[in-house]
N, C-alpha and C positions, 0 to 999 in steps of 0.2 A: 690678576685682573689687578690694576690700580685701585688705592684704598678710596677711604671716601674725598680726605681733601685733597688729594690729587684729583679724584673723579669732579670735583667742584671747582677745578683751577681757571676754566673760560668762563666760569658765572660771574654777572656783575653783582653789588649790592643790590639790584633791585629782585633778581631771581632768589638770592639768599634770604630778602625777609621774605621773601613767597612760601618759601619754605620753612621758615622758623614760624608763620604764621598759622600753616596747614597744619604746624606739630603742636599749635598754641603757646609756642615759644616766644619770649620778649630777646630781643635783640637791642644788645645795646651799642656793638662796635657801631662804628658811620665810613670804614674805609672795608674794601673788599676782603684784603689779607686777615685782617682779626677779627671779623664778619666770618671768615672761614673757617677760624681756631675755632672757635666760639662755636658754631653752629655744629661744629663736626666733634667735640666734645660734646655736645649734648644730645645728639642724634644713635652717636655711640653708647649711651646709658639704658642697661640689659633691660631693663623695668621700662622705661620710659618706649623703647624699640617694640617692648613686648605688647605694649598698651594700645600704642600705633598701630601694629599688624591686625590686632584683634578689632580695630575700628574701620579697618579697608572693608568695601563693598565686596560680594562672594565675588565678582568677576578677576578684582582685582587679585584677589588673595590666589584663585585658581593660578593668575598668571605668573604671581610670586614662587608658589607652588611647583610651576613647571620652569621657575628658572632656575630652583634647587634640584630638582630631579636633574638636570641639566648641569650640573657642578656649578651653576651661576652665570651661565650665559650660556646665549640662543641666538643663530644668526640673525642679522637684523631683519631681512628679508624674510625669516619664516619668522620670527619674534611678531612682526605688525602685521600680514596678513590674518595672526588670529587675533591679536589684541589690539588690533587697531593702528596708523601712526598718528606722527606729534606734528603740528602746525611749524612750520618753520613762520619765524615773526622777528623783526629787533625789538628792541627794549623798548624803543616810544610806542610801537603797536602793542606791544605785551602789556605795559603800563595803560596804555587808553581801553583795551579790549577784557582784559583780565582772565585768561584762557582757561588758569586755572580755578575761578569760579565757575565756569561751563564747561568741563572738558567733553572732547568730544568721542576719548577713545580709551582703553585701561589703561595705556600708554603715556596716555596725557598724566592720568591721576597718579600714577606711580612719580612720572618723570618729575611734576611738580611739587612730590613729596622728597625730592632726592632717593629714593628707592631704587631708582633706575638708571642705568646711565650708557653712554654709546660712546665705540671706539674700534677703532681698526687694531687687530691684533692679527700676528702671522701663523699660519695655519700650512699643515703639509699640501695644501693649494693657491698658497699663498697667501698677498695679505687681503681680508675677509672683515665687512663690519659685523659685529655684535652688540646686541641688545645687552647687559651685563646689571650684576649685583655686584659695588664696591666690595673688594675681598674682606676688608675688617668687618665690616656690614653683615656681609655672606656666612661671614665665621659664626654672630651672635645671630643670626635667623636660624642656622643648624643647631644652637647648644637650644634657643627658645623650641624649634619645633620637636628635640630631643626631648625635652620636660615635659612635653603636653601633647605625643602621638606614643601610644600606646608598643605601635610598629613602626621603626622610624624608618626602615627598608624599604618601606613603601614610596620614598623620596627616591630614592637612588633607580637610575636607570639599571632595571635589570632584563640583561640580554637572554634570558633564560624561558622571558615570559612570551610566548609565542603571541604573534602578531595575525590578528585577522580570528576564523572561527572556524569550528570544524564545517565539514560540507554536509550540506540538506540531504537526503534521500533524493529528491531534484537534482540537484548539480552531480550526484556521483555518474548515475545515467550509464554509457555505455565505458568501461573498461577496457583502456591500451597500455598493458603492460609492458615495462622497458625491457629490450632486446638488445643484442650486438650487431643489428642489423649495418650500423655506421660500417663494420668493418669491411662489408661484401661491397657494398658503393663504394668505401677507398680502395677498394682493391681494382673494380673495375676502372675509378677515375684514373687510379694509376698506370693502366695496361694502355685506357686512352690518349695518356698525355703521352705515353712512352712509342705509341704507336702514330703521334702526332695528328690522332684525332679533335680536331676542333669543334665540330660538328655535334657533338654528345654534350647534352645538356645535365648540368650536375648542380646540387645544391651550393650557394656560392659559399655558406659556411664550410663546406669541405673543402674546397681550395686553398681556404685562409687555414683549415686546421691544419692539415698536409701543411702546409707553408711556415705554421709554430712552430711544426713537430719535425723540422728540417728534411722531413723527405722531398719534398721541391722546393726548387730556388727558381723565381720567375719561370714558373711554369714547365719547368727543366727535371727530368727525374736526377733524385741523386741515389747513386746504385745500392751503395753499402747498404745506407740506412733502411731504403728500400728490401733490400735481402733479409736484413735482421726484424723488417717489420712484417713481411710475408710468411718467413718460416719461425714467427713467434706463435706460441699458444694463444688462442682465440682469449684467454683471460688476459695475457701478460699483454696482447697487441691495444685491448680496448684500455687499458692501465696506462697505457703509452700514449694513449691519443688524450684520455681523461687528465692525466697530468700535467702534458704539455699545454690544454687547454684552461687549466687551473693558474700555472705559471704567466701566460703570455702576457706580452703589453702589446703586441701588434693583432690578437685576435679583436677586433673591435666591435663589437654586436652592434652598438648604435648604429654605425654605418653599414652594418650587412642588415638590416630590417628591410624588407622588399616594401613597407607600408610608409617609405618615406628616405628622401632624397634628399644628401647632406653637402652641400656649398661652401665655398670659402678656405680658408688657410686656418680656422681657428682650431683647437684641439681638445681632447677631451683626454680623460684617465680611465681606459677598459680597464686595467688590470685592477687598478683601485675601487671600481664601482663594481666590479664583481666581487671583490672580495666585502662590501660592504652587504650586498644582496646576499651572497651566499651567508652571511650575517643570519641576515632576518631570517634567511630559509631554514637556517641550521635548529633558529628555536621551534620551527614544529616538532609536535611531536611524530616520530617515525612512525611506519608503517599503520597511520591513519588518516584518512580522506581528511582534506583541508578544502576550502574555498578557495578559489583563486581571486575573485570578485572581491570578498571581503580583506584578502592579505594587500591585494595593491593599494583597497583604498585606507586602511590601516596605516599605512607607509607612505601615503599621500600626507595624511591627518599627521601623522607623527614625526616623520624624518623624511619632506619632501622634496628637499634639497641636496638628495643624497650622491648626486652626481654632476652636482652645476655650482661652481668656486661661487660662495657670497650670493646666495641664489637668482643667480642672474641668469635670466631667462630671453634674453633679448640680441645677444652677442653670436650666437650662432645660427648658423644661416641655415634652415632646414625646411623642406618643402612637403606637404603631402604627394606621394606619389600618384595618385589615382587623376589628381586636377590644376599640382603645380601651385596650391596653396602654400604662403608661408605660416609655417606653424611657432608663433612668437608669443610670448608674455606666459603667464599660469596656465591661463585659460587654457592652453595647447596642453596642460602636463598629462591626462590622459592619455593622448594621442604620439607622445615622444616617451616621458619619463615613464607612465604606466604603461606602454607596450613595450618598453624594456624591459621591465620588469618579466610581464608576461614571455615575452622570446628567449629570457635567460631560461625563465624554469623548462620552456620549450626545449632551450637545448641541454638543459640536465636530461631530459628524457631520449631526447637523441644521442645523447652517450650514454643512455642505459643508469643513469640514477636515479631517475623519478618514474613512476606512474602518474599515467593520464587519466581524467573520464571527462567524457564528454555528455553531458546533458541532453534531454531530449529537446528536439527542433534548436539545439546550439549549433552555432557554425566555426567555433571553436572550443580548446579545452577549457572546462568550467571548474574542475578541482585535478589536485594533485595529490601524488603520496610517497615521501621519502623513505626507501628500501632502508630496515637497519643493516649494519655491519654482520649482525649476529645471521641474518636471515640471508643475505647474499654470499655467505662462507656455506652453508647448508643446501647440496645439492638437491637432497632429498626433499626439501621445500620448493626451491622452484630456482633451479639453473638459469643463469644470465647465458651460461656460454654452453660450449659443446664440444666433442672432439670432432675434428676436420679425418673424418675416416671413410668418406662418401666415393662412391665408383662415379665413373665416367661411363656415356652410355654414346656408341658412335655406330651409323649406319654404313652401308654400299655407298649410298651418293653423297658421304660427305658431311651429314650431319651431326653433329655434336652437341648431347645433353649433356651437363655438368651441375651436378645436387647443389645446394649453397652448403650443406655439410661436406663436401669436396674440399683437400688443402687449397688455400686461398692460393699459393704461391704456383701451385701447378694449372689453376685457373688463369691466371696472370700470364703463364706462359703460352701455353694454350691459345690464348684468346688474341696474343698479336700475331698469328699465323691463320685468323680467320677475319670472313665478315661478321658482322656481329645482328641477329635479331632479338625483339625484347624481347626480355624474360619472364615469367609469368608472375604478377602482383608482388607484395610484399609481405612478409611475416608480421600478422597485428600481435602474435603471441608467442613466445620460445619456445612453444611444442610445434610449431609449425614450421618443420626446416624442409618441406616438402617442395622447393623454389629452385625449379631449375632454371638454368641460363643456358638462352641458345644460340649458338654458333654454326657457320657451314665452311666450308673449306672452299675458295674457286680458284682460279688459274690468278686472277687479280690479287686476291688476298696473298697468296704465295709469292707474287712478285713482288709486292708489296714489304713482306719479311724478309726476304732475300735482298732490299735495297738497304733492310738495317744489319744487314748480316747474318742471319737466317738461315739454317737448311730446312730443305722439306724432311730429309731423314732425323732433324733433331724433334719435329714433331710426331713422325712415326715412334721414334724413341719413347716419346712423352705417352703416346696412346696407349703405348703396348705396356708398357710398364704400370699404366694404371686402368688398365682394363682388366688385366690378369691374360695380356695378350690375344684378347678377343676384338681384336681389328678386322673387319670383314678382307678375306683377299681380295675384292676386286679395288678396295682405296689402298691399299700394301702396295698391289702394282700399280695403281695410278699415282702415288707421291713419288715413288721407286723411280717412272720413266719421266714424271716430269723433272725431279733432281737432274736424271741424264739428259733429257732432251730439250727440257723448257716446254714452254704455250706448241701444241700440235696441232691445233683446232681455234678457231676462231667463229663466234655467235656475231652476227650484223643485222641492224636492223637498216633495210634498208628501204628507196622507195622505188618503185617499178615501173615503169610505162609500158602497157599491152597496146598496139596497134591493128588493127580487125585484118590487115593485110602486108604483106613483106613491101610492097611498093609506099606506102605512107611510112615507116620506119626508112628507108632509102631517102626519101625526099626530104623526110627531117636531117636526115645527115650532111644533106648537103646546104641545108638552111642555115640562118644565125643561131638557132637553138643547140647548134651540134657542139657550141663550148658548154653546152649544160649534160652533154648527156656523157655518161661512163661505160661501162664493161656490157659489152651486147650480149645477153643470157640465151639469145633465140633470135630468126628472121623477124618475129613480131613481136619482142621486148626486149627492152634494155635498162639499164639502172640511170636512175636520177642524179645527180650530184647533189650533195646534203644542202637543203635549203633551196632549189633552182624549181622546184614542183613550178612555183608561180610565174617564172621566165619561159617555160618551156611551154606553159598552155597560151602565153600570151603569145609566143613566136608561132603557135597550131594556128591559133584564129587568124594569123597574118596567111598562112597556107590554106585559108579556108576551110581549116576543123575544128571542131571543139570537141575537148575533152574531159571527162568526169572525173570530178579528185575524189576518188571511195572515203580516202583516209579522214576529210574533210567530214563527209556525211556519218563516218563511224563516230567522231569524234561528238557531232551532234545528239546522233542515236544515243549515247552512253549518257 
């Protein structure tokens, strides 16, 4: 940071005289350069500075303490939100209105005493404006505080001091322990993408995570990485996903939040933001329930600009998803920045790193608990992952049930041959492994698999191997016949027109309705071509006949 004399370079003789007056000094110099040298020498006198600091009002002393605790500088936007702004005025207006006699903020008190300066500094996020204490004055203030405080450590930023407070009994509510269910969702999504199933809905985060782990590229499966992932133990696979998320600069939590819509070309830094928030989270004691609301509020008070370069709350175009209202300015902090902190805590739970709790009548998590490294490694306490040794059930009608603890790579392979049914629920605790994924084999699913280069005999081999040879004989026969002959039967839904007498059908076949009629089933029944029933009934009226549309009546009754 610049020293005092350089911090005063842009101040005219009038401003320098104001500083001298507030310090009780007589300024003999008549030009700015000489006055600046004279004033700096006086203000940097240790005893005079100590006496002047003692004379400050409590609010101003708090501002000095905050600057000292932040190594002498705080982002200007952050500082002025807490301690007020400085009115912009030229020398003429200043000399007429004497703002130093009636300051409107703590910032003005310090500014007109030469204790506070303002400048742009380069940071890892670019050029940013800061409030700061001139460097040589800062060093004297540190020395002064060391002599007057028993514990100078109170002035330093203590990253080990947790933000917020422990959760109250009401906030603990219903516990939702961390699990590794993300591995099962990932298996389903990878299988769906491999099959070209775009209609299955997955968490948007999952696609972004699989892409950052190099398992997919532009929604296309990367065969070798996927093979490694699916064949890894659950513990190793979960670590693979977590480590990838931890280091990813493409997994952008802000733009994945469902409550907001980000527009425009502006850019944020998700990796830097994630590291910052994880630093805050790591200050929280392990294995202790912590209040999410107090944690978020503490960050808002102490580190509100954790993701905003220069405290800028206006250049990012972000809309509220529910009504399209733009969220701009610091007033929207809770809906954007605060919501992002909550989202990252939930993402950590999704990745099996923290437990959550939902308070009574709450609609979202109200507390979180970090799992210690010791606990996560002790299988006798609460194992997060388990061995994949579950079996597969197969029925003679082609239905397949695969338990959650069956090998993921096997479910991935079998799923590609089948139609998918909904699976039952989702595990809320790691002890609940009795979740079954339901599939069934159809001619269409086998045809689709064949188009991807898969053979029915491969499915049969998988089923035999992982059911200990307990594949029902009828299903074995059906798969072998399909492999040899393909589809041998077809089920169709058709509209059938039935008439009372053969003569009526003959009359229709000679009318303009004939082009809408298909295969004759009997002397009094004929198939109506798809979508043509309305045309047929209209043509019948012209022949003096009314037809009752039973299909329409059934829909109404249903």
